[in-house]
C-alpha positions as CSV (number, residue, x, y, z in Angstrom):
1,M,28.3,119.6,149.8
2,D,28.8,123.0,148.1
3,N,27.2,124.7,151.2
4,V,30.0,123.3,153.4
5,A,32.9,123.9,151.1
6,L,32.6,127.7,150.9
7,P,32.7,128.3,154.7
8,I,35.7,126.0,154.9
9,V,37.6,127.8,152.2
10,V,36.8,131.2,153.7
11,A,37.9,130.0,157.2
12,A,41.1,128.6,155.6
13,V,41.9,131.9,153.9
14,V,41.2,133.9,157.2
15,I,43.5,131.5,159.1
16,L,46.2,131.8,156.5
17,V,46.0,135.6,156.6
18,A,46.1,135.7,160.4
19,L,49.1,133.4,160.5
20,T,50.9,135.5,157.9
21,E,50.3,138.6,160.0
22,I,51.5,137.0,163.2
23,T,54.6,135.7,161.4
24,A,55.4,139.1,159.9
25,A,55.0,140.8,163.3
26,T,57.2,138.4,165.2
27,A,59.9,137.6,162.7
28,P,62.0,140.7,163.3
29,L,62.0,140.1,167.1
30,L,62.9,136.5,166.6
31,I,65.7,137.4,164.3
32,V,67.2,139.8,166.8
33,I,66.9,137.3,169.7
34,I,68.5,134.5,167.6
35,L,71.2,136.4,165.7
36,V,72.3,139.3,167.9
37,P,74.5,138.3,170.8
38,P,73.0,139.3,174.2
39,D,75.8,141.6,175.1
40,Q,75.2,143.6,171.9
41,R,71.5,144.0,172.1
42,H,71.6,147.2,174.1
43,E,74.0,148.8,171.6
44,L,71.6,147.8,168.8
45,A,68.7,149.3,170.6
46,V,70.6,152.5,171.1
47,L,71.7,152.6,167.4
48,L,68.1,152.0,166.2
49,A,66.8,154.7,168.4
50,A,69.5,157.2,167.3
51,G,69.1,156.3,163.6
52,D,65.4,156.9,163.6
53,S,63.7,160.0,164.9
54,S,60.2,159.3,163.5
55,R,57.7,156.9,164.9
56,R,58.1,154.5,162.0
57,L,61.1,152.3,162.3
58,R,63.5,152.8,159.4
59,L,65.5,149.6,159.7
60,W,67.5,149.9,156.5
61,T,68.7,153.4,157.5
62,A,69.8,152.1,160.9
63,L,71.5,149.1,159.4
64,R,73.5,151.3,157.0
65,V,74.5,153.5,159.9
66,A,75.6,150.4,161.8
67,V,77.6,149.1,158.9
68,R,79.4,152.5,158.5
69,A,80.2,152.6,162.2
70,R,81.6,149.1,162.2
71,R,83.7,149.7,159.1
72,R,85.0,153.0,160.6
73,N,85.8,151.2,163.8
74,R,87.6,148.4,161.9
75,R,89.7,150.8,159.9
76,S,90.8,152.6,163.0
77,G,91.8,149.3,164.6
78,G,89.8,150.1,167.7
79,R,87.6,147.8,169.7
80,P,83.8,148.3,169.8
81,P,82.6,150.6,172.6
82,V,81.5,148.9,175.8
83,G,78.0,149.7,177.1
84,P,77.4,151.5,180.4
């Protein structure tokens, strides 16, 4: 019985790690698809690209830039810019 239990435990741990990695990789994409309106996805992509010049995505920096831009826009009473 002990000879069977060890491979089952190892397989369960490997499956758990694989599922965790898959979830971590797809969660940001699912969040954007679910929470960002379709007409604002292009602007978000442009903002993320402008806010990050390195290969590594700096999401928090981009989000801070987005919040500042939105606050500035609200203070000026203007409407958000329309895409191309």
